[in-house]
N, C-alpha and C positions, 0 to 999 in steps of 0.2 A: 413455573412459567409466568407469563405476563399477567399482572393483576388488573382486573376490570376496574375502571375508574368512571366517575360521573363525567361523561364526555360532553355534556352541555357546556362545561367550563374548561375543557381541555382538548388539545389536538390529538391525544393518544387514540389509537384504534381500539375498537371493542366489538364483541359479538352481538349482533342485533338481537338474536333470540334471547340471550342472557339479559340484555338491558331491558327488553320488553317484559320478560318474566319477573324481573326485580322491580319493575315499575319506574325505572330511571328515565325512560322515554315512552311516549305514546307512539302509536303507529303513524299518526300524522306528523309528529316531530321527527321520527326516523326518516320519513320521506321528504319532508320539507326542509329540515335543518341539517341533514347529514348526507354524506356521499358514500356510496359503496365502493370500496377499494378492491376487494376480492369477494367472492360469493359468501354472504353472511357476515362480512366484516365491514365496519363502517368507521368513518371519521367525521368530525365536524365539517360542514360545508365550507366554513371559513378557514380551515386548516390547509396550508399549502403542502402538497405531497413532497416530502423530503426523504432521503435515503433511510434514515433511522425509522421513520414512521412506516415506510413500505416494508422494511425488514420485520418490524413488530407485527404488522398486519399479516404478513405471510406466515409468521409463526402461529398466529391465531387460526388461520385457515388450514394449516398443515394437518395431515392425518396423524394419528397417534404413532409415536415412535420415530417421527421424522427428525432428521439432524441437519441443521443449517451447515452449508458447505460452500466451497468456492469463494468468490469475492465477498459474499455475505458474511462468511466466517471470518475472512480477513478484516472486514469492518469491525467485527466484535473484538478482534485482536489489536485494533488501533490503526490499521492501514488507512491512509488518508488521501492517497494520490489517485488510485484507480477505482476504489470502491464507490465514491459518491455517484459518478456517472454510470457505473455498472449497475448499481441497485435501482437507478431510475429506469433501467431497461428491464431487468429481471432479477429475482431472488432465487438462488439455487438451493435445493433441498435434496438430501438423500432420503429415499423412502424404500420400504420393503414391498409395499403393495402397489398395484397399478393405480394411477391417478389421472383424472382429467384436468390438466393444468389450465387455469384461466390465464389470460394475457398478464404478463408480469411475473410469472412463476415458472421455473423450470425444475422438474423433478428428475433426479437421476436414480435409477433403480439399483438397489443393492441385492446381490445374490445371497449374502449372509450378513448378519449384523456386524457393524464395525466393532473391532476389539475395544473393550472398555478404556484401554490406555490411549486410544486415538480420539477420545471424546472428552470434552470439558463442558462446563457450564459457565457462561459469561452473561452477566446482567440478567440472570434467570432464564437464559436461552441455551439449549443444548446444541453444541456445534463441534465440528472437527477441531482437534488441537492444532497448534501452530505448525508443527512439522507435517502433519497430514494435509493441512490446508495449503502449505507451500508446494507440496508435491502435486496436489490436484490443480492448483493454479497453473503450473507449468504444463501439466498433461493436457489441459483444456485450452491452452493458448497456442495457436498455430505459428505465430511469429516468434522465432527463437529469442531475439533481443528483447521483445516485450515480455516474454516468459521469464527471462533473467531479471528484468526490472521488477516484475511482480514479486518474485521470490525475495529480491533485495528489500523491497518495500515492506512486506509483511514481517520479515526478520528484523529489519531496522526498528520498526515501530513497536514490535513486541519484545525487543531486546533479546532475540534468539540468535545464537551464532549459526552460521551456515553449516558448520561442521556437524551440528546436531541434525540438520536436515539430511546431510550427506549420509550420516550413519543410519538414520531411519530409512532412507531410500535404498541403501545397500542391503538392509535386512528384509525389505519387502519383496513380494513375488506375486505374479498373477495379475498385475494391473496393466492395462493398456497404456503404452507410451512410457513405461518406466525406464527402459534403457535410454531413451532420449533424455529424459529428465536427469538421469545420473550424469550424462555428458554435460548438460547445461549447468549443473551445479558446480562444475569445475570453474565456471566463469562468474559465480555469484559472490557477493561480499555484503555482509550485513551492515557494514559501516556506511554504505551509500545512503545519503540523507534524502535523495530524490531520484526519480527516474532519469532526470537529466544528468545527474552525477554518474549514474550507472552508464549512460550513453557515453559520457566523456571518458570514463574508465575503459570501456570497451574499445573506443577509438585509439587510446594510447596503447593498450595491451596488444592490439592487432597490428600495430605499426612497427617500424624498425627501431623505435625509441626504447631506451631502457625502462624497466618497470619503475613507476612512481610510488612513493609512500603515501597511502591514503590517510586522511584525517590527522595530519602532523601538527602537533602543538608547537608553537613558536614562542620563545621567550626572549626578552631583551637582555642586555649585559648585566642587569641587576637581578635577574631571575624572575622578573614580573611577566605574567602571561600577556602576550600581545594578541594572538589570534590562533585559529585552527585552519590550516590550509586544507582545502578539499583534497588536493594532491600536491606533492612536493618532491624536489630533488635536493636533499639537505646539503650534499657536498658542493653542488653548483649554486646553491642558494636561489632556487627557482620555486616560487609559490604559485599554485594555480587554483583559481576559484571559479565556480560556476555561479553566475549572477542571474537569478530569476527575476520575476516581476517585483518581488519584495524589495529587491535592492534599488528599485527606482524611487522608492518612497524617500521623502526628505530626510528623516532621521536616520534611516539605514544608509542613504547615500553619504551623509555626513560622517557616519561611523566608518564606512568603507574608505573614505578619503583620509581619515585620520590613520587608519590601519596601513594604507598605502604609503603614507608619509613616514610612519614609524618603521615599516619594513625597509623602505629605501635607506633610511639612516643606518639600519643594521646591515646593509649590503645585500638585501634580497631583491631579486627581480620579480615583479608581480605580473601575472597574466590573468586577466578576467575574461571568461568565456560566456557568451550569451547564447540564447536559443538560435538566433540567426546564424551565429558562427558555427554552431554544431551542424548546420545544413551543408557546410563546406569543410569537412574534416581536414583537407589538405592545408587550408589556411591556419587552422589551429595547430596542426603538427609542425608546420613551418615556423610558427612563432615559438613553440616550445623548443624546437631544435636550435633555433638561433639563440635563444636565451641560455640553453645549455652550453653552447659554444662560447658565449661571452663569459659564462661562469667559470668554465675550465681555464680560460685564458688569464684569469686574475687569481687563480688559486696559488 
């Protein structure tokens, strides 16, 4: 589990009772220089509450045998899109016994212990493994598209293929919402590098357009790598990219401009989609359809 450190010089959480017993802090220091995160768990008053600190603090508070789950487990597996904001609201734990959860912690009761193969240790913390985490994320998310994006995100960052989650879900039984999750998994793809890419993929898949190839590597006539298109139609030479906030930075913008120019020289049409464009899918689909028509006309 988490190792107790001298928190007078660190932002890491610690158990107040253990720090007092070890003489690391006095009662006055505990009250004056530290802040209680959860009952019995403290951090330096100067430390800003961040997702990882809250996760560590929740583990210190948790009853014996608790297992980190949901978005907190996803964080331990490397998920970076949904977990930061989620952990600022609450940390989810599987527990066997009843608990009185303080604000910021949500315990989910287990009828029986999780099978050992569904549990792993990450950074000294016991958590659900990637496939169980993915299934739980989808079960506990009401919006289907967001559930798909969450599965994509945890699989992408942990380098877990969605087929592994599908096989795991197919073998499970007795979990609430499992049938729905199995259906959602048909629309998931671990290659999606962001929730916005997931959204763009779903827009294309649900349209009249043919299926696009995800994460297509494009090379020039000399075999040198040019770029990886988020989605592409190789025969029509249409490359589609989702451009988030990162692409507005000067160095990234310069890189994208160079890639656009090189792709144009190679006969590719480039479509760059932004968050604003995703709010009007018809415009995105019309641009893709027009580019495909142009590409077919010159083949």
